[in-house]
C-alpha positions as CSV (number, residue, x, y, z in Angstrom):
1,S,-25.4,19.2,11.8
2,R,-21.5,18.8,10.8
3,L,-22.7,16.7,7.9
4,L,-21.6,17.8,4.6
5,N,-24.3,18.7,1.9
6,K,-22.3,18.0,-1.3
7,G,-24.8,19.1,-3.5
8,A,-25.2,22.5,-1.9
9,L,-21.2,22.7,-1.9
10,H,-21.3,22.0,-5.5
11,Q,-23.9,25.2,-6.1
12,V,-20.7,27.5,-4.9
13,H,-18.7,29.1,-7.7
14,N,-15.5,30.8,-7.8
15,V,-14.9,29.4,-4.0
16,D,-12.3,26.7,-3.3
17,A,-12.9,26.2,0.3
18,I,-15.1,27.2,3.2
19,L,-14.0,27.8,6.7
20,S,-16.4,26.7,9.5
21,G,-16.1,27.3,13.1
22,S,-18.3,26.4,15.9
23,I,-18.2,26.3,19.8
24,T,-18.1,22.7,20.8
25,S,-17.6,22.7,24.6
26,V,-18.3,25.2,27.4
27,V,-17.7,24.8,30.9
28,Q,-18.6,27.7,33.3
29,L,-18.3,27.7,37.0
30,D,-19.1,30.8,39.4
31,G,-16.5,31.4,41.9
32,A,-16.9,29.6,45.5
33,P,-14.5,29.2,48.5
34,H,-11.1,28.0,47.3
35,R,-12.3,27.8,43.7
36,P,-12.1,31.0,41.3
37,A,-14.9,31.5,38.9
38,F,-13.8,30.3,35.4
39,T,-15.1,29.7,31.9
40,H,-13.4,26.9,29.6
41,L,-14.1,27.3,26.1
42,T,-13.4,25.1,22.9
43,L,-13.7,26.5,19.5
44,T,-13.3,23.9,16.7
45,Y,-12.9,25.0,12.9
46,A,-12.7,23.0,9.6
47,L,-11.7,24.0,6.3
48,I,-13.9,22.2,3.8
49,G,-12.6,21.9,0.0
50,L,-15.5,22.4,-2.5
51,R,-14.2,20.8,-5.2
52,H,-14.5,17.6,-3.7
53,G,-16.7,18.4,-0.8
54,V,-13.9,16.9,1.5
55,L,-12.4,18.1,4.9
56,L,-8.9,19.7,4.1
57,W,-8.0,20.6,7.7
58,D,-9.4,20.9,11.3
59,T,-8.1,22.3,14.5
60,E,-9.4,23.2,17.9
61,A,-8.2,25.8,20.1
62,T,-9.0,25.7,24.2
63,V,-9.1,28.7,26.2
64,N,-9.4,29.4,30.0
65,T,-10.7,32.6,31.7
66,E,-10.5,33.0,35.3
67,R,-12.1,35.4,38.0
68,T,-12.0,35.7,41.9
69,V,-13.6,33.4,43.8
70,F,-16.2,36.2,44.8
71,D,-17.1,36.6,40.9
72,K,-19.6,34.8,38.5
73,A,-18.1,32.9,35.7
74,P,-16.8,34.9,32.8
75,D,-18.9,35.5,29.7
76,V,-18.2,33.1,26.6
77,E,-17.8,36.1,24.4
78,E,-14.7,37.0,26.4
79,G,-12.7,33.6,25.5
80,I,-13.7,33.7,21.7
81,P,-11.3,36.4,20.4
82,Q,-8.5,34.5,22.2
83,A,-9.4,31.2,20.9
84,Q,-9.9,32.7,17.3
85,A,-6.2,34.1,17.6
86,I,-4.9,30.6,18.3
87,I,-6.6,29.2,15.3
88,I,-5.7,31.8,13.0
89,D,-2.0,31.7,13.9
90,N,-2.1,28.0,12.8
91,L,-4.1,28.3,9.6
92,P,-2.7,26.3,6.6
93,T,-1.7,27.9,3.4
94,L,-3.7,26.9,0.5
95,P,-1.7,26.1,-2.7
C-alpha cells in the first residue's frame, strides 16, 4: 500500500532500517513493422528508518530491453537485475 504502519515498525528490534522495493512501471510491446519489441521497466526502492518510521532515502531505476521487430517483448524478469544493479551502485552509506 506504500503507507507505513508505524506500530508494526516499532515491533522490529535490532534493525535500523528496512529497504523496500517494488516495480512501479512496466511497458511491454511486441515487435511490429518499424518497431522493435521492448520492455520498459522502473523499479523504486525506499529505505525506511525504523526508529521513527521515516523515509531516509528513495530512488528509482529505469531500464529498457529490446528485441527485433519479429520478437515478443522481453520478459520483465530480464530487466530486474539491471535495474537492481543501478540502485545498488547508488545506495547510501548509513551512519
